C-alpha positions as MATLAB code, in Angstrom:
seq = 'XXXXXXXXXXXXXXXXXXXXXXXXXXXXXXXXXXXXXXXXXXXXXXXXXXXXXXXXXXXXXXXXXXXXXXXXXXXXXXXXXXXXXXXX';
ca = [
      66.890   35.199   48.973;
      65.752   38.567   47.677;
      64.870   38.762   43.996;
      66.387   41.891   42.433;
      63.840   44.434   41.331;
      63.806   46.179   37.987;
      65.079   49.315   39.712;
      68.087   47.332   40.955;
      68.630   46.025   37.425;
      68.424   49.541   36.017;
      70.964   50.778   38.554;
      73.267   47.889   37.702;
      72.941   48.585   33.990;
      73.736   52.258   34.553;
      76.792   51.284   36.592;
      77.912   48.922   33.826;
      77.517   51.733   31.319;
      79.769   54.031   33.306;
      82.349   51.292   33.853;
      82.452   50.597   30.120;
      82.812   54.307   29.402;
      85.638   54.585   31.900;
      87.325   51.565   30.353;
      87.035   53.174   26.934;
      88.504   56.444   28.148;
      91.409   54.636   29.802;
      92.323   52.697   26.675;
      92.259   55.633   24.282;
      96.048   55.770   23.942;
      97.934   53.115   22.026;
      95.069   50.695   21.520;
      96.020   47.342   20.028;
      93.801   44.763   18.330;
      92.969   43.083   21.646;
      91.858   46.364   23.172;
      89.764   47.256   20.153;
      88.031   43.884   20.268;
      87.315   44.343   23.980;
      85.848   47.775   23.280;
      83.606   46.259   20.608;
      82.610   43.570   23.087;
      81.715   46.314   25.584;
      79.401   47.856   23.005;
      77.788   44.460   22.410;
      77.181   43.930   26.134;
      75.804   47.427   26.593;
      73.472   46.933   23.626;
      72.199   43.689   25.157;
      71.714   45.348   28.554;
      69.694   48.124   26.934;
      67.533   45.590   25.090;
      66.844   43.703   28.316;
      65.712   46.864   30.076;
      63.591   47.808   27.075;
      62.004   44.352   26.962;
      61.091   44.499   30.636;
      58.831   47.510   29.973;
      58.288   48.227   33.667;
      55.293   50.102   34.960;
      56.823   50.765   38.346;
      60.238   52.378   38.227;
      59.792   53.369   34.590;
      61.723   56.597   35.186;
      64.685   54.621   36.542;
      64.626   52.319   33.530;
      64.538   55.342   31.205;
      67.519   56.853   33.010;
      69.414   53.568   32.731;
      68.736   53.425   28.984;
      69.991   56.999   28.624;
      73.175   56.182   30.570;
      73.765   53.119   28.420;
      73.209   55.118   25.225;
      75.790   57.676   26.353;
      78.260   54.921   27.237;
      77.796   53.284   23.827;
      78.453   56.642   22.141;
      81.610   57.164   24.213;
      82.959   53.707   23.435;
      82.202   54.140   19.719;
      84.081   57.451   19.723;
      87.025   55.724   21.373;
      86.992   52.989   18.751;
      86.987   55.550   15.948;
      89.791   57.527   17.572;
      91.911   54.382   17.662;
      91.255   53.196   14.141;
      88.503   50.742   15.073;
];
């Protein structure tokens, strides 16, 4: 069984960031309490993913990890904007 590399983890984190951002954009209209709580949960998961990448502090693939952190930061900003737009 192949052990995922940090680059694979960074790619997965970036993908998760974009999925969360897409989810936030799709729920911008008529958000209810459940949706707002799920958006907040998305922010929590993205924050944890960013912390895991930061804690790994890779030497190889450092550029990929930096890109993943940037993608996650953008996704967190997008989700926070969605929360604010919907009274969250």
